[in-house]
N, C-alpha and C positions, 0 to 999 in steps of 0.2 A: 783377564789383567791385560792394561794396555799399558805401553809404554813410556807414555806421557810424564813429564818431569812433575814432581810435587812443587806447588810453588812456595817460597821460603813461609819458614813460620811469621817473621814481621810483617810482611802482607797479610797474613790473617790478622795481626795486632791493629794494624792500620786501618783494616776496613771495620774492625769491631769499632774503633774509636770514633770512627767516619759514620757507622750506624747508631751509636750510642750519640754521637754530637747531634743528628739530625731528631731522635726520640726527645733530647732533652728540649731542641728547639720545637719542635711539636707542641711538648707539653706546657711549656713556657708561651706557643701561642694559644695554647686554649685557656690558659689562665688570664692572660690582657688580650684580650679580643679588643679589638677595633669596635671605639662604640660610635662610626657610621658618619652617616654626613651632618646630625645634629652638633657632632666633637667638630667638625673642622668648620661647619659655621658658627660656634662658638669661639672658636681659636681665631677665625677671621677678625670676629667679634671684638674679643680680645687686643688683638694689635691691631687693628683700626682706632679703640679707645687710648691704645699708649701712645698711639704720635697727636690724636685730636686734644687730647687732654692737654697735656705741655703748649701745642699750638694756640689753643684758647686762653689758656693762662698767662702766655707770652704776651697774646692781642690785649687782654683784659690790663694787664699792668703797664704796656706802651702807651692804652688811652689813656689811664690814670696821670701817668707820667708827661703826656702831653698837654693834659687838660692842667696840670700843676704848675709843670716848667715849660711853659713854650718858648720853641728855640726853633733855631735853624735846622734841625735835624728831627727824623721822625722817631720817636722811640716804638711805636706802634708798629711798623714796618720791621725797624731792628729785632725785636722781642719775639716778633711774628715769626721770624728766621730762625731767633734762636732756640724759639720753643720747638718748632718742627724739626728742627736738626737734633734736639736732646730725644723728639717722640721718635726720629725714627732711630736714633744710637739704642733706646729701648728696644724697639720693635727686632734691632736685628740681635741685639743682646738676646731677646728670649727666644727670637728662633732658632738660634746658636744651640743655646742651651737644650731646648727640645729635643732638635738633630742629634746633640752629642747621647742623649738620654737615649733616643732612640737607638742609635747604634749601639751604645754599650748596652743596650737589651737584647740587641739583635746578637751580638757577640758572646752572651753570655755573663758579662761583665758585671751589670747592672742589677742580677736575680740572686746570688749568693754572696 
């Protein structure tokens, strides 16, 4: 028998907890497989449309207002920029929400 000191019991529990956590993460990863390139392209398209739609709607409303109420200011340019701003905010909010969901799932909070 060797005279090497035995590690304290709490280290074994820490190791068991770590192994259990890794196993749980692997099981979650197997259940929630990444969709691959098509998922990424779909997300890019979704984000692109969330910026493009408000921008185009702002430009269309601006053109209509310029036609109905001609004046010194350009409603088209103003509402185009407003639509672009709203669209970028929508995209930022969507990306933040998805990022938080991925972080929660990674840490095990989003599963149970």
